[in-house]
C-alpha positions in Angstrom: 87.5 144.0 90.1 90.8 145.7 90.6 90.0 149.4 90.2 88.4 150.8 93.3 86.4 153.1 93.2 84.5 152.9 89.9 83.2 156.1 88.4 79.7 157.4 89.1 77.3 156.1 86.3 79.1 152.7 86.1 76.5 149.9 85.7 77.4 146.6 87.4 76.0 143.2 88.0 76.6 141.8 91.5 77.5 138.2 92.3 74.3 136.3 92.6 72.3 139.4 91.6 69.4 139.5 89.2 69.3 143.2 88.5 71.9 145.6 87.1 72.8 148.5 89.3 74.1 152.0 88.5 76.6 153.5 91.0 75.4 156.8 92.3 77.6 157.4 95.4 80.6 156.4 97.4 81.1 155.3 101.0 77.5 155.4 102.2 76.5 154.7 105.7 73.3 152.6 105.9 71.2 150.5 108.3 70.6 147.0 106.9 66.8 146.6 107.0 66.8 142.8 107.8 69.3 143.0 110.7 69.2 146.7 111.7 73.0 146.5 111.5 74.8 149.8 110.7 77.2 149.4 107.8 79.5 151.4 105.5 79.4 150.3 101.9 81.9 151.2 99.2 79.1 152.2 96.8 75.5 153.4 96.8 73.4 152.5 93.7 70.0 152.4 92.1 68.4 149.8 89.9 69.3 150.2 86.2 67.5 151.3 84.0 64.8 152.5 86.4 67.0 154.9 88.5 66.0 156.3 91.8 62.2 155.8 92.0 62.0 156.6 95.7 64.4 158.8 97.6 64.5 156.6 100.7 65.3 153.5 98.7 69.0 152.8 97.9 71.2 149.9 97.5 74.6 149.6 99.2 77.3 147.1 98.2 81.0 146.6 98.4 83.6 146.4 95.6 84.3 142.7 96.2 80.6 141.9 95.5 80.9 143.0 91.8 80.7 140.2 89.3 80.8 142.1 86.1 81.1 145.7 84.8 78.3 146.2 82.3 79.2 149.8 81.4 82.0 152.0 82.8 81.0 155.5 83.8 82.9 158.6 82.6 86.6 158.9 83.4 88.0 162.3 82.9 90.6 164.4 84.8 88.1 165.4 87.5 87.1 161.8 88.1 90.8 160.7 88.3 91.6 163.4 90.9 88.5 162.5 92.9 89.4 158.8 92.6 92.8 159.5 94.0 91.3 161.5 96.9 88.7 158.9 97.8 91.3 156.1 97.7 93.5 158.0 100.1 90.8 159.0 102.5 88.4 156.0 102.4 89.8 154.3 105.5 89.5 157.6 107.5 86.0 158.1 106.3 85.0 154.6 107.3 86.6 155.0 110.7 84.7 158.2 111.3 81.4 156.5 110.3 82.2 153.6 112.6 82.9 155.9 115.5 79.6 157.7 114.9 77.7 154.4 114.8 79.3 153.2 118.0 78.5 156.5 119.8 74.8 156.2 119.0 74.5 152.8 120.7 
């Protein structure tokens, strides 16, 4: 998967995954339930086709975990501009989240 970040609404299958996921957000900060580790994921998603069934339930994953793009979300001029912006600022955003996580420990 070369193109990072895929448009909102893109449906993907993750490596080793059983369920398709639809991308709903970018650069989400989350606490991994099993390990309580604080992580920043490239994408936030919900199961497809069910969608967001509970507001506290979300799925975070990174770009390199994508096995296959099932359906590509809308790409228009607004999305292209936003994609440029997020690609330029992703490292700064991740650094900020990491600083916040470390300050809470």
